[in-house]
C-alpha positions as CSV (number, residue, x, y, z in Angstrom):
1,M,0.0,0.0,0.0
2,K,2.8,2.4,1.0
3,L,4.7,1.5,-2.2
4,S,1.6,2.3,-4.4
5,L,1.1,5.6,-2.6
6,S,4.8,6.5,-3.1
7,I,4.5,5.7,-6.9
8,I,1.4,7.9,-7.2
9,I,3.1,10.8,-5.4
10,V,6.2,10.5,-7.7
11,L,4.0,10.4,-10.8
12,F,2.0,13.5,-9.7
13,I,5.2,15.4,-9.0
14,S,6.7,14.4,-12.3
15,S,3.5,15.5,-14.1
16,L,3.5,18.8,-12.3
17,Y,7.2,19.4,-13.1
18,A,6.6,18.5,-16.8
19,Q,3.6,21.0,-16.9
20,T,5.7,23.7,-15.3
21,E,8.5,23.2,-17.7
22,K,6.1,23.3,-20.7
23,I,4.6,26.6,-19.4
24,E,8.1,28.1,-19.0
25,Q,9.0,27.1,-22.6
26,L,5.8,28.6,-23.9
27,Q,6.4,31.9,-22.0
28,K,9.9,32.1,-23.4
29,S,8.7,31.4,-26.9
30,I,6.1,34.2,-26.5
31,E,8.7,36.7,-25.3
32,Q,10.9,35.9,-28.3
33,T,8.2,36.1,-31.0
34,L,5.6,38.6,-29.7
35,F,6.5,41.6,-31.8
36,V,8.5,39.9,-34.5
37,K,6.5,36.7,-35.6
38,P,2.9,37.3,-34.6
39,N,1.6,34.0,-36.0
40,E,4.1,32.0,-33.9
41,A,3.4,34.1,-30.9
42,K,-0.3,33.6,-31.3
43,A,0.1,29.8,-31.5
44,S,2.2,29.8,-28.3
45,I,-0.2,32.0,-26.4
46,E,-3.2,29.8,-27.3
47,E,-1.3,26.7,-26.2
48,L,-0.4,28.5,-22.9
49,L,-4.1,29.4,-22.3
50,K,-5.0,25.7,-22.3
51,Y,-3.4,25.6,-18.8
52,K,-5.3,28.8,-17.6
53,S,-7.2,26.8,-14.9
54,S,-3.9,26.1,-13.1
55,L,-2.3,29.6,-13.8
56,P,-2.6,32.7,-11.6
57,D,-5.1,35.4,-12.7
58,S,-2.3,37.8,-13.5
59,V,-0.6,35.3,-15.8
60,V,-3.9,34.6,-17.6
61,A,-4.6,38.4,-18.0
62,L,-1.1,39.0,-19.4
63,A,-1.5,36.1,-21.9
64,Y,-4.8,37.5,-23.1
65,S,-3.2,40.9,-23.5
66,Q,-0.3,39.4,-25.5
67,L,-2.9,37.5,-27.6
68,G,-4.6,40.8,-28.4
69,I,-1.3,42.4,-29.4
70,S,-0.6,39.4,-31.8
71,E,-4.1,39.6,-33.3
72,S,-3.7,43.4,-33.9
73,Q,-0.4,42.8,-35.7
74,L,-2.2,40.3,-37.9
75,A,-5.0,43.0,-38.5
76,H,-7.6,40.7,-36.8
77,Y,-9.0,43.6,-34.9
78,E,-12.2,42.1,-33.7
79,N,-10.3,39.1,-32.3
80,A,-7.8,41.5,-30.7
81,L,-10.6,43.5,-28.9
82,A,-12.2,40.3,-27.6
83,A,-8.9,39.1,-26.2
84,F,-8.2,42.4,-24.5
85,D,-11.7,42.3,-22.9
86,K,-11.0,38.9,-21.5
87,G,-7.6,40.1,-20.2
88,V,-9.3,43.1,-18.4
89,K,-11.8,40.7,-16.7
90,A,-8.9,38.4,-15.5
91,A,-7.0,41.4,-14.2
92,E,-9.8,42.7,-12.0
93,K,-7.6,42.3,-8.9
94,H,-4.5,43.7,-10.5
95,P,-5.1,47.4,-11.3
96,K,-1.7,48.1,-12.8
97,L,-2.0,45.2,-15.2
98,K,-5.6,46.1,-16.0
99,A,-4.5,49.7,-16.9
100,N,-1.8,48.4,-19.2
101,I,-4.3,46.1,-21.0
102,F,-6.5,49.2,-21.5
103,I,-3.5,50.9,-23.1
104,N,-2.9,48.0,-25.4
105,K,-6.6,48.0,-26.4
106,G,-6.3,51.8,-27.1
107,I,-3.4,51.1,-29.4
108,S,-5.4,48.5,-31.2
109,L,-8.4,50.8,-31.7
110,R,-6.0,53.5,-33.0
111,A,-4.7,51.0,-35.6
112,Q,-8.2,50.6,-36.8
113,G,-8.6,54.4,-37.1
114,N,-11.2,54.6,-34.3
115,F,-9.4,57.4,-32.5
116,E,-12.2,58.7,-30.3
117,A,-12.9,55.2,-28.9
118,S,-9.1,54.8,-28.4
119,L,-8.9,58.0,-26.4
120,K,-11.8,56.9,-24.1
121,I,-10.1,53.6,-23.3
122,L,-6.9,55.5,-22.6
123,E,-8.8,57.8,-20.2
124,Q,-9.8,54.7,-18.2
125,A,-6.1,53.7,-18.0
126,M,-5.3,57.2,-16.9
127,Q,-7.8,57.0,-14.0
128,I,-6.3,53.8,-12.7
129,H,-2.7,55.1,-12.8
130,S,-3.7,58.4,-11.3
131,Q,-5.5,56.7,-8.4
132,R,-2.3,54.6,-7.8
133,L,-0.1,57.8,-8.2
134,D,1.9,55.8,-10.8
135,T,4.0,58.5,-12.5
136,M,5.4,56.2,-15.2
137,G,1.9,54.8,-15.9
138,I,0.4,58.4,-16.3
139,A,3.3,59.4,-18.6
140,T,2.8,56.3,-20.7
141,V,-0.9,57.1,-21.2
142,Y,0.0,60.7,-22.2
143,G,2.4,59.3,-24.8
144,E,-0.2,57.0,-26.3
145,M,-2.8,59.9,-26.4
146,A,-0.2,61.9,-28.2
147,S,0.2,59.2,-30.8
148,N,-3.6,59.4,-31.4
149,Y,-3.4,63.1,-31.9
150,N,-0.5,62.6,-34.3
151,Y,-2.6,60.3,-36.5
152,M,-5.5,62.8,-36.3
153,L,-3.1,65.5,-37.6
154,M,-3.4,67.5,-34.4
155,G,0.3,68.0,-33.9
156,E,0.1,70.8,-31.4
157,E,-2.1,68.7,-29.0
158,A,0.3,65.7,-29.4
159,I,3.3,67.9,-28.4
160,I,1.4,69.3,-25.4
161,H,0.7,65.7,-24.1
162,L,4.3,64.5,-24.7
163,R,5.7,67.5,-22.8
164,K,3.4,66.7,-19.9
165,A,4.8,63.1,-19.9
166,L,8.4,64.3,-20.0
167,D,7.8,66.8,-17.2
168,L,6.6,63.9,-15.0
169,L,9.7,61.9,-15.9
170,K,12.3,64.6,-15.8
171,N,14.1,63.0,-12.8
172,S,13.4,59.4,-13.9
173,K,16.1,57.0,-15.2
174,D,13.5,54.6,-16.5
175,P,14.3,53.6,-20.2
176,K,10.7,54.3,-21.1
177,K,11.5,58.0,-20.9
178,H,13.4,57.5,-24.2
179,I,10.3,56.1,-25.8
180,I,8.4,59.3,-24.8
181,K,11.2,61.4,-26.4
182,Q,10.9,59.2,-29.5
183,K,7.2,60.0,-29.7
184,L,8.0,63.7,-29.2
185,A,10.4,63.5,-32.1
186,N,7.7,61.9,-34.3
187,A,5.3,64.6,-33.3
188,Y,7.7,67.3,-34.3
189,L,8.3,65.5,-37.6
190,N,4.5,65.3,-38.3
191,D,4.2,69.0,-37.3
192,G,6.9,70.1,-39.8
193,N,9.5,71.0,-37.1
194,Y,12.2,69.0,-38.8
195,L,15.3,70.5,-37.0
196,F,13.8,69.8,-33.6
197,A,12.9,66.3,-34.7
198,K,16.4,65.7,-36.1
199,E,18.1,66.8,-32.8
200,L,15.9,64.4,-30.8
201,Y,16.5,61.4,-33.2
202,E,20.3,62.0,-33.0
203,E,20.1,62.1,-29.2
204,L,18.1,58.8,-29.1
205,L,19.7,56.7,-31.8
206,P,23.0,56.0,-29.9
207,I,20.9,54.8,-26.9
208,F,18.7,52.6,-29.1
209,S,21.7,51.2,-31.0
210,E,22.8,49.3,-27.9
211,R,19.9,46.9,-28.7
212,K,19.4,46.7,-32.4
213,D,15.8,45.7,-32.1
214,N,12.6,46.8,-33.8
215,N,12.5,50.1,-32.0
216,Y,16.0,51.1,-33.2
217,Y,15.2,50.4,-36.8
218,Y,11.7,52.1,-36.6
219,T,13.5,55.2,-35.3
220,L,16.0,55.0,-38.2
221,L,13.1,55.0,-40.7
222,N,11.6,58.2,-39.1
223,Y,15.0,59.8,-38.9
224,A,15.5,59.1,-42.7
225,D,12.1,60.8,-43.3
226,C,13.3,63.8,-41.4
227,L,16.5,64.0,-43.4
228,M,14.6,63.7,-46.7
229,Y,12.5,66.7,-45.7
230,L,15.7,68.6,-45.0
231,E,17.0,67.4,-48.5
232,D,20.0,65.5,-47.0
233,Y,19.3,62.6,-49.4
234,K,22.8,61.0,-49.2
235,S,22.6,60.5,-45.4
236,A,19.0,59.3,-45.7
237,E,19.9,56.7,-48.3
238,S,22.6,55.1,-46.2
239,I,20.2,55.1,-43.1
240,L,17.4,53.4,-45.1
241,L,19.8,50.8,-46.5
242,E,21.0,50.0,-42.9
243,A,17.3,49.8,-41.7
244,A,16.2,47.5,-44.5
245,Q,19.2,45.2,-43.9
246,G,18.8,45.2,-40.1
247,L,15.0,44.5,-40.2
248,R,15.6,41.6,-42.5
249,E,18.2,40.2,-40.2
250,I,15.8,40.2,-37.2
251,E,13.1,38.7,-39.5
252,N,10.8,41.7,-39.4
253,Y,10.0,41.4,-43.1
254,E,7.0,43.7,-43.2
255,F,9.0,46.7,-42.1
256,A,12.0,45.6,-44.2
257,Y,9.7,45.9,-47.3
258,Y,8.4,49.2,-45.9
259,A,12.0,50.5,-45.7
260,K,12.4,49.7,-49.4
261,T,9.3,51.8,-50.1
262,K,10.9,54.8,-48.3
263,L,14.1,54.2,-50.3
264,G,11.9,54.3,-53.5
265,T,10.4,57.6,-52.2
266,L,13.9,59.0,-51.8
267,Y,14.8,58.1,-55.4
268,K,11.5,59.6,-56.6
269,K,12.2,62.9,-54.9
270,R,15.6,63.0,-56.7
271,G,13.8,62.2,-60.0
272,Q,15.4,58.8,-60.3
273,Y,12.2,57.0,-61.4
274,K,14.1,54.0,-62.9
275,E,15.8,53.3,-59.6
276,A,12.6,53.9,-57.6
277,L,10.4,51.6,-59.7
278,P,11.9,48.2,-58.8
279,L,12.0,49.1,-55.1
280,Y,8.3,49.9,-55.1
281,R,7.6,46.7,-57.0
282,E,9.6,44.6,-54.5
283,A,7.9,46.4,-51.5
284,Y,4.5,46.0,-53.0
285,E,4.8,42.3,-53.7
286,G,6.4,41.7,-50.3
287,L,3.7,43.5,-48.3
288,K,1.1,41.7,-50.4
289,T,2.4,38.4,-49.2
290,Q,2.5,39.7,-45.7
291,K,-1.1,40.9,-45.9
292,S,0.2,44.2,-44.4
293,S,-2.1,47.1,-43.4
294,R,0.5,49.3,-45.2
295,L,-0.1,47.7,-48.6
296,M,-2.7,50.4,-49.7
297,Q,-0.2,53.3,-48.8
298,V,2.6,51.6,-50.8
299,A,0.3,50.8,-53.7
300,A,-0.8,54.5,-53.9
301,E,2.9,55.6,-54.1
302,Y,3.7,52.8,-56.6
303,L,0.7,54.0,-58.8
304,E,2.0,57.6,-58.6
305,V,5.4,56.5,-60.0
306,L,3.7,54.4,-62.8
307,A,1.5,57.4,-63.7
308,E,4.6,59.7,-63.9
309,M,6.4,57.1,-66.1
310,E,3.1,56.7,-68.1
311,D,2.9,53.0,-67.6
312,P,-0.9,52.6,-67.3
313,V,-0.8,48.8,-68.2
314,M,1.1,47.9,-65.0
315,G,-0.9,50.6,-63.1
316,L,-4.2,48.9,-64.1
317,E,-2.8,45.6,-63.0
318,I,-2.0,47.0,-59.5
319,I,-5.5,48.6,-59.2
320,N,-7.2,45.3,-60.0
321,Q,-5.0,43.4,-57.5
322,V,-5.7,45.8,-54.7
323,E,-9.5,45.8,-55.4
324,E,-9.5,42.0,-55.1
325,L,-7.5,42.1,-51.8
326,K,-9.4,45.1,-50.3
327,G,-11.7,44.3,-47.4
328,E,-10.9,40.6,-47.3
329,Q,-7.2,40.2,-46.7
330,I,-5.9,43.7,-45.9
331,Q,-7.0,46.5,-43.6
332,I,-7.8,49.7,-45.4
333,N,-7.1,53.2,-44.0
334,A,-9.4,55.9,-45.5
335,R,-6.7,58.4,-46.1
336,D,-4.5,55.8,-47.9
337,E,-7.5,54.8,-50.0
338,A,-8.2,58.4,-51.0
339,S,-4.5,58.8,-52.1
340,F,-4.8,55.5,-54.0
341,L,-7.9,56.6,-55.8
342,K,-6.3,59.9,-56.8
343,N,-3.5,58.1,-58.6
344,A,-5.9,55.5,-60.0
345,I,-7.8,58.3,-61.7
346,R,-4.6,59.3,-63.5
347,I,-4.0,55.7,-64.6
348,Y,-7.7,55.4,-65.9
349,E,-7.3,58.6,-67.9
350,Q,-4.0,57.4,-69.5
351,R,-6.0,54.2,-70.5
352,T,-8.9,56.4,-71.7
353,M,-11.2,54.5,-69.2
354,Y,-13.2,57.6,-68.5
355,R,-16.2,56.0,-66.9
356,S,-13.9,54.2,-64.4
357,A,-12.2,57.6,-63.8
358,L,-15.5,59.2,-63.1
359,E,-16.5,56.4,-60.6
360,A,-13.1,56.6,-58.8
361,S,-13.4,60.4,-58.6
362,K,-16.9,60.1,-57.2
363,K,-15.7,57.6,-54.6
364,R,-12.7,59.7,-53.6
365,F,-15.1,62.7,-53.1
366,I,-17.2,60.6,-50.7
367,I,-14.1,59.5,-48.7
368,H,-12.9,63.1,-48.5
369,D,-16.3,64.2,-47.4
370,S,-16.5,61.5,-44.6
371,L,-12.9,62.3,-43.4
372,E,-13.6,66.0,-43.3
373,K,-16.9,65.4,-41.4
374,A,-15.2,63.1,-38.9
375,S,-12.4,65.6,-38.2
376,N,-14.8,68.5,-37.9
377,D,-17.2,66.6,-35.6
378,F,-14.3,65.7,-33.3
379,K,-13.1,69.4,-33.2
380,I,-16.6,70.7,-32.5
381,K,-17.2,68.1,-29.9
382,E,-13.9,69.0,-28.2
383,L,-14.8,72.7,-28.2
384,Q,-18.3,72.0,-26.9
385,E,-17.0,69.8,-24.1
386,A,-14.5,72.5,-23.1
387,Y,-17.2,75.1,-23.2
388,Q,-19.6,73.0,-21.0
389,N,-16.9,72.1,-18.5
390,E,-15.8,75.7,-18.2
391,L,-19.4,77.0,-17.9
392,Q,-20.2,74.4,-15.2
393,R,-17.1,75.3,-13.2
394,E,-18.0,79.0,-13.3
395,K,-21.5,78.2,-12.3
396,N,-20.2,76.2,-9.3
397,D,-17.9,79.2,-8.3
398,V,-20.9,81.6,-8.4
399,L,-23.0,79.1,-6.5
400,K,-20.3,78.8,-3.8
401,A,-20.0,82.6,-3.5
402,N,-23.8,82.9,-3.2
403,N,-23.9,80.3,-0.4
404,E,-21.2,82.2,1.4
405,V,-23.2,85.4,1.1
406,L,-26.3,83.6,2.4
407,S,-24.4,82.1,5.2
408,L,-23.1,85.5,6.2
409,K,-26.7,86.9,6.0
410,N,-27.8,84.3,8.5
411,S,-24.9,85.0,10.7
412,K,-25.7,88.7,10.6
413,Q,-29.3,88.1,11.6
414,R,-28.2,86.0,14.6
415,S,-25.7,88.6,15.6
416,T,-28.3,91.3,15.5
417,L,-30.7,89.2,17.7
418,I,-27.9,88.6,20.2
419,I,-27.1,92.3,20.3
420,S,-30.7,93.2,21.0
421,F,-30.8,90.9,24.0
422,V,-27.4,91.9,25.3
423,L,-28.1,95.6,25.1
424,L,-30.9,95.2,27.6
425,G,-28.5,94.4,30.4
426,L,-25.0,94.8,29.0
427,L,-24.5,98.3,27.6
428,V,-20.8,97.9,28.2
429,L,-20.5,95.4,25.3
430,F,-22.4,97.7,22.9
431,V,-19.2,99.2,21.3
432,F,-17.6,95.8,20.8
433,L,-20.7,94.3,19.2
434,L,-21.2,97.3,17.0
435,Y,-17.6,97.0,15.8
436,R,-18.1,93.3,15.1
437,N,-21.3,94.0,13.2
438,N,-19.5,96.5,11.0
439,K,-16.8,94.0,10.2
440,I,-19.4,91.5,9.1
441,K,-21.0,94.0,6.9
442,E,-17.7,94.8,5.3
443,R,-17.0,91.2,4.6
444,F,-20.5,90.6,3.3
445,H,-20.0,93.5,0.9
446,Q,-16.6,92.1,-0.3
447,L,-18.2,88.7,-0.9
448,E,-21.0,90.2,-2.8
449,L,-18.5,92.1,-4.9
450,R,-16.5,88.9,-5.5
451,S,-19.7,87.1,-6.5
452,F,-20.4,89.9,-9.0
453,E,-16.8,89.7,-10.4
454,N,-17.1,85.9,-10.7
455,E,-20.3,86.4,-12.7
456,K,-18.7,88.9,-14.9
457,E,-15.7,86.6,-15.5
458,S,-18.0,83.7,-16.2
459,I,-19.8,85.8,-18.9
460,R,-16.5,86.9,-20.4
461,K,-15.2,83.3,-20.6
462,Q,-18.5,82.1,-22.0
463,H,-18.3,84.7,-24.7
464,Q,-14.7,83.7,-25.5
465,L,-15.8,80.0,-25.9
466,E,-18.8,80.9,-28.0
467,T,-16.5,83.0,-30.2
468,A,-14.0,80.1,-30.6
469,L,-16.9,77.8,-31.4
470,A,-18.2,80.3,-34.1
471,Q,-14.7,80.6,-35.5
472,E,-14.3,76.8,-35.8
473,Q,-17.8,76.6,-37.5
474,Q,-16.7,79.4,-39.9
475,K,-13.5,77.5,-40.7
476,Q,-15.7,74.4,-41.5
477,L,-17.9,76.5,-43.8
478,E,-14.9,77.9,-45.7
479,A,-13.3,74.4,-45.9
480,K,-16.7,73.0,-47.2
481,E,-16.8,75.8,-49.8
482,R,-13.3,75.0,-51.0
483,E,-14.1,71.3,-51.2
484,I,-17.2,71.9,-53.2
485,T,-15.3,74.2,-55.6
486,A,-12.3,71.8,-56.0
487,M,-14.4,68.7,-56.6
488,S,-16.7,70.5,-59.0
489,L,-13.8,71.9,-61.0
490,E,-12.2,68.4,-61.0
491,M,-15.4,66.8,-62.4
492,A,-15.9,69.6,-64.9
493,D,-12.3,69.4,-66.0
494,L,-12.6,65.7,-66.5
495,Q,-15.8,66.0,-68.6
496,N,-14.2,68.8,-70.7
497,K,-11.2,66.6,-71.3
498,I,-13.5,63.8,-72.5
499,K,-15.4,66.3,-74.7
500,G,-12.1,67.5,-76.1
501,Y,-11.0,63.9,-77.0
502,I,-14.4,63.3,-78.7
503,G,-14.0,66.6,-80.6
504,H,-10.7,65.4,-82.2
505,A,-12.2,62.1,-83.2
506,V,-12.8,61.2,-86.9
507,P,-16.5,62.0,-87.6
508,E,-17.0,59.2,-90.1
509,N,-15.9,56.6,-87.6
510,S,-19.1,54.7,-86.4
511,E,-17.3,53.3,-83.4
512,V,-16.3,56.8,-82.2
513,K,-19.9,57.9,-82.6
514,Q,-21.1,54.9,-80.5
515,L,-18.5,55.7,-77.9
516,E,-19.6,59.3,-77.9
517,K,-23.2,58.2,-77.2
518,K,-22.1,56.0,-74.3
519,I,-20.0,58.8,-72.7
520,Q,-22.9,61.3,-73.0
521,Q,-25.1,58.7,-71.3
522,A,-22.5,58.4,-68.5
523,F,-22.6,62.2,-68.1
524,R,-26.4,62.1,-67.8
525,E,-26.3,59.3,-65.2
526,T,-23.5,60.9,-63.2
527,N,-25.1,64.4,-63.1
528,Y,-22.4,66.0,-61.0
529,W,-24.1,69.4,-61.3
530,E,-27.0,68.0,-59.1
531,N,-24.4,66.7,-56.6
532,F,-22.9,70.2,-56.5
533,K,-26.3,71.8,-55.8
534,K,-27.0,69.3,-53.0
535,K,-23.6,70.0,-51.4
536,F,-24.1,73.8,-51.8
537,I,-27.5,73.6,-50.0
538,E,-25.8,71.7,-47.1
539,V,-23.4,74.6,-46.7
540,H,-25.8,77.5,-47.4
541,P,-29.3,76.1,-46.7
542,N,-31.2,79.4,-46.8
543,F,-29.3,81.1,-49.6
544,G,-31.9,80.4,-52.4
545,T,-34.9,81.3,-50.2
546,H,-33.5,84.6,-49.1
547,L,-32.4,85.6,-52.6
548,L,-35.8,84.8,-54.0
549,K,-37.5,86.8,-51.3
550,K,-35.3,89.8,-52.1
551,Y,-35.4,89.4,-55.9
552,P,-38.6,87.4,-56.8
553,L,-38.0,87.7,-60.6
554,L,-35.1,85.2,-60.5
555,N,-35.5,81.8,-62.1
556,K,-33.9,78.4,-61.4
557,N,-30.9,79.0,-63.7
558,D,-30.3,82.4,-62.1
559,L,-30.2,80.9,-58.7
560,S,-27.7,78.2,-59.8
561,F,-25.5,81.0,-61.4
562,C,-25.7,83.1,-58.2
563,S,-24.6,80.1,-56.1
564,L,-21.3,79.9,-58.1
565,I,-20.8,83.7,-57.5
566,K,-21.5,83.1,-53.8
567,L,-18.4,80.7,-53.7
568,N,-16.1,83.6,-54.9
569,L,-15.2,81.8,-58.1
570,S,-13.5,83.6,-60.9
571,N,-15.2,84.0,-64.3
572,K,-12.9,81.4,-65.7
573,E,-13.8,78.9,-63.0
574,I,-17.5,79.5,-63.4
575,G,-17.1,79.0,-67.2
576,T,-15.2,75.7,-66.6
577,I,-18.0,74.3,-64.4
578,L,-20.9,75.5,-66.7
579,G,-19.0,74.6,-69.8
580,I,-19.2,78.1,-71.3
581,S,-16.7,80.7,-72.3
582,H,-15.2,83.5,-70.2
583,H,-17.2,86.1,-72.2
584,S,-20.4,84.2,-71.8
585,V,-20.0,84.4,-68.0
586,I,-19.5,88.2,-68.2
587,S,-22.7,88.5,-70.4
588,K,-24.7,86.4,-67.9
589,K,-23.5,88.7,-65.1
590,Y,-24.6,91.7,-67.1
591,R,-28.0,90.3,-67.8
592,L,-28.3,89.3,-64.1
593,R,-27.5,92.9,-63.0
594,K,-30.3,94.2,-65.3
595,K,-32.8,91.7,-63.8
596,L,-31.8,92.8,-60.3
597,A,-32.0,96.5,-61.3
598,L,-28.7,97.3,-59.7
599,P,-27.2,100.8,-59.9
600,D,-23.9,101.2,-61.7
601,D,-22.0,101.9,-58.5
602,V,-23.2,98.7,-56.8
603,E,-21.2,95.4,-57.3
604,L,-23.2,92.3,-58.2
605,E,-20.7,90.1,-56.2
606,Q,-21.1,92.3,-53.1
607,I,-24.9,92.0,-53.2
608,I,-24.8,88.2,-53.5
609,Q,-22.2,87.8,-50.8
610,Q,-24.5,89.7,-48.4
611,V,-27.4,87.3,-48.9
């Protein structure tokens, strides 16, 4: 019996030891592959999670966080968010770990382009670190918030957050401080402060070179961008070659191909298109096999070079390949897609595929519209929140002052009552009590005055915030007008090009006549003029109503013509959009002046701008 029990104990201990050894091997594998080989890291993490019932909560939470990071690297964002949520649940008793998982989730949301949701998650991480007085944690969150603002092209806000982070870490020797400095350099780069960015990169690179890992080579890529902006192409070339070679050696093939793209961009800037072309081709094919989220960006730059070299055949091949991959195998960024469509339009024009060019232009217009709206909505929301917070704070200050006044009034009444009773028997205390009463009155007057000043200051700040909100809305209006004008001119120019091509065609050719009919039909179906009017009404909804009320003799065509004048377009631009000559525009303006019965000393444009 004793022998059997001993055997069972030995087997149990052996099994436990084997399981522990397996878990340690898996954790080591995860550590080595997490940021380099996401597929291998994911497989190891999933294997580790099979033992989660025997693992501590903190280890399980960390494993789910690492799984979310791997899924994000593979652009499986829904899976990543689900993994992070499981990690948060497992880390309920470990606030620091929970906050770090929130940070990783925020980074994943940012990679998807969901910046507002990312900032909300980062705010949750900030609350946890603030409650724990964790200076490094707070600084890390500031750094990630700054990265969001960089992607949102809000460079000034990014720099403010990074400076807050560095102020917190000014006496720290933690190596994470260098990461914050790196983010600050990136913010300066995005904001156009290339000399500041260059100084920071040159300070950080010797430190990062001690461990030639991903972070070192990523910094080299950004440093090369900075040097290109400063037109130091020779230095940038040697740095990009080092980065491409180093990334390949540590098996980070995605960024190795991306480095080749930047090298192609350098040659393109120097006008060396023949040297740039094979690099773009290599990077494009490599990123396609990697199913990289950067494929669309590289494809857009590749198309631009093909358009410059007038190689529409290869360009059309790239367009078709990207369309097949889009949405299924690669993650698409809206700004990259807009850039891709811009260059695709050039390729379509070179191939005389005008209908495809029209469709691409229309799609690009929609993407620009949605990007502009998202940016403006975020800015307005930010201003409104600031306005509401400031207003509430001022109201609280006023309410506090009023409560103090009321409290003093009650105190005064009590004092007066006491004086009335005391004066009956204690005349000696009269002078003292009268003096005290006068002091209370004086303080009461001061508090009333302070309350009045607070109300005045509140009104002044409210006015400032309302003015800022009005200015932002005016900027939106002007941007919308510029967008309407640009897109209308683009569409009109495209149609004029097509009409010009038709005009030079041989009249006797039946195929050309048939093509002319199809293109005219496409014009009627596209009806970009109606799209222009809808967009104009969104920006100036009451313009037509007010103009008709003031000048009831105007007809529908007159209103359309007035809307173009309202946009401050030149006669040439109006003629381009309407498809008429410069002199015809002047004649239409003259007839419109007569219809409006304007005196000679009154400008037509001035009257319309006042509506």
